[in-house]
NUFITI-228096 format. One line per field, with one value per residue (C-alpha): residue in three letters; x, y, z; residue number from 1; chain. Coordinates in Angstrom, 3 decimals. Example, Ala and Ser with C-alpha at 12.3 -4.5 7.8 and 13.67 -1.06 7.14 Angstrom:
BEGIN
rest c(ALA; SER) .
u c(12.300; 13.670) .
v c(-4.500; -1.060) .
w c(7.800; 7.140) .
nr c(1; 2) .
kette c(A; A) .
This chain:
BEGIN
rest c(MET; ASN; LEU; ILE; LYS; THR; LEU; THR; PHE; ILE; PHE; VAL; PHE; ILE; LEU; PHE; PHE; ALA; LEU; GLU; ASN; ALA; TYR; ALA; CYS; SER; CYS; ILE; ASN; VAL; PRO; THR; ILE; GLU; GLU; SER; PHE; ALA; LYS; SER; ALA; ALA; VAL; PHE; HIS; GLY; THR; VAL; GLU; SER; VAL; GLU; ASN; VAL; GLY; ASN; GLU; VAL; VAL; ALA; VAL; PHE; ARG; VAL; ASP; LYS; SER; TRP; LYS; GLY; ALA; ASP; ASN; ASP; LEU; VAL; ARG; VAL; LYS; THR; ASP; THR; THR; SER; CYS; GLY; ILE; ARG; PHE; GLU; GLU; GLY; ASP; SER; HIS; TYR; LEU; PHE; LEU; ASP; GLN; SER; GLY) .
u c(-26.872; -24.402; -21.498; -22.778; -22.978; -19.451; -18.036; -19.850; -18.434; -14.901; -15.273; -16.540; -13.789; -11.058; -12.608; -12.814; -9.124; -8.058; -9.898; -8.566; -4.996; -5.582; -6.606; -4.528; -1.512; 1.702; 3.623; 6.228; 9.798; 8.916; 12.148; 13.429; 13.269; 17.016; 16.633; 13.667; 15.609; 18.593; 16.398; 14.144; 14.639; 12.908; 12.019; 9.961; 7.060; 4.375; 0.794; -1.605; -2.470; -4.613; -5.742; -6.726; -7.919; -6.262; -7.436; -6.228; -3.933; -4.275; -1.987; -1.501; 0.439; 2.276; 3.661; 7.008; 7.218; 10.593; 12.848; 15.510; 16.337; 15.478; 12.525; 14.236; 11.117; 8.322; 5.765; 6.061; 3.660; 3.064; 1.333; -0.257; -2.706; -6.363; -6.130; -6.591; -2.839; -2.797; -2.687; -5.656; -4.720; -7.077; -6.478; -5.084; -3.695; -0.006; 2.226; 5.798; 6.685; 9.426; 9.175; 10.540; 11.168; 9.425; 9.112) .
v c(33.052; 31.325; 32.908; 31.444; 27.955; 28.280; 29.505; 26.741; 24.123; 25.504; 25.558; 21.957; 20.844; 22.433; 21.126; 17.587; 17.504; 19.179; 16.517; 13.691; 14.868; 15.276; 11.645; 9.890; 7.741; 8.871; 6.642; 9.247; 7.927; 4.263; 2.427; -0.534; -4.026; -3.828; -0.496; -1.819; -4.958; -2.919; -0.594; -3.294; -4.898; -8.073; -9.534; -12.720; -14.545; -15.576; -16.696; -14.783; -16.917; -14.355; -10.728; -8.525; -4.901; -2.995; 0.625; 2.348; -0.539; -3.974; -6.715; -9.692; -12.796; -14.413; -17.920; -17.441; -19.610; -18.286; -15.637; -13.686; -11.274; -10.677; -13.058; -15.704; -17.023; -19.205; -16.493; -12.730; -10.049; -7.239; -3.966; -1.549; 1.299; 1.366; 4.426; 4.279; 3.719; 0.722; -2.817; -5.163; -8.633; -11.623; -15.041; -17.509; -14.862; -14.988; -11.966; -10.954; -8.430; -5.823; -4.549; -1.642; -2.278; -0.218; -0.936) .
w c(-17.542; -19.870; -17.957; -14.673; -16.185; -17.577; -14.255; -12.379; -14.749; -14.328; -10.525; -10.397; -12.794; -10.648; -7.442; -8.845; -9.745; -6.506; -4.478; -6.615; -6.063; -2.336; -1.893; -4.543; -3.730; -5.330; -7.714; -8.641; -8.935; -8.559; -7.722; -9.694; -8.178; -7.497; -5.662; -3.680; -2.741; -1.532; 0.592; 2.063; 5.463; 4.249; 0.868; 0.650; -0.935; 1.518; 2.025; 4.286; 7.333; 9.185; 9.003; 11.952; 12.041; 14.884; 15.009; 11.831; 10.952; 9.448; 10.771; 8.473; 9.442; 6.525; 6.253; 4.473; 1.355; 0.130; 1.680; -0.175; 2.631; 6.273; 6.731; 8.855; 10.643; 9.295; 10.167; 9.655; 10.915; 8.410; 9.334; 6.869; 7.320; 6.335; 4.082; 0.337; -0.018; 2.315; 0.972; 1.345; 2.507; 2.521; 4.049; 1.529; -0.849; -1.694; -2.266; -2.964; -0.264; -0.034; 3.549; 5.531; 9.196; 11.832; 15.508) .
nr c(1; 2; 3; 4; 5; 6; 7; 8; 9; 10; 11; 12; 13; 14; 15; 16; 17; 18; 19; 20; 21; 22; 23; 24; 25; 26; 27; 28; 29; 30; 31; 32; 33; 34; 35; 36; 37; 38; 39; 40; 41; 42; 43; 44; 45; 46; 47; 48; 49; 50; 51; 52; 53; 54; 55; 56; 57; 58; 59; 60; 61; 62; 63; 64; 65; 66; 67; 68; 69; 70; 71; 72; 73; 74; 75; 76; 77; 78; 79; 80; 81; 82; 83; 84; 85; 86; 87; 88; 89; 90; 91; 92; 93; 94; 95; 96; 97; 98; 99; 100; 101; 102; 103) .
kette c(A; A; A; A; A; A; A; A; A; A; A; A; A; A; A; A; A; A; A; A; A; A; A; A; A; A; A; A; A; A; A; A; A; A; A; A; A; A; A; A; A; A; A; A; A; A; A; A; A; A; A; A; A; A; A; A; A; A; A; A; A; A; A; A; A; A; A; A; A; A; A; A; A; A; A; A; A; A; A; A; A; A; A; A; A; A; A; A; A; A; A; A; A; A; A; A; A; A; A; A; A; A; A) .
């Protein structure tokens, strides 16, 4: 009976870590700010004006407070996904953003 409890514990332990790794976001090889700046299409500080859920994506409209690169308009639309790795935006929050360009 003790062997069954031990094997069950080991199985649950392995399963727990396997599931955690399957759903975790990866932060391996996090780039420096300089590397992120060089690779980004836009870098700015902005305030969230509105947030809209569109399917599996969230679209946030930012009012640009200060732009260092690529954000030439007063408003910028930012899309992210709704997975655990996506970013949560709320109206009125302000963020520094380093953005890739898609679409």
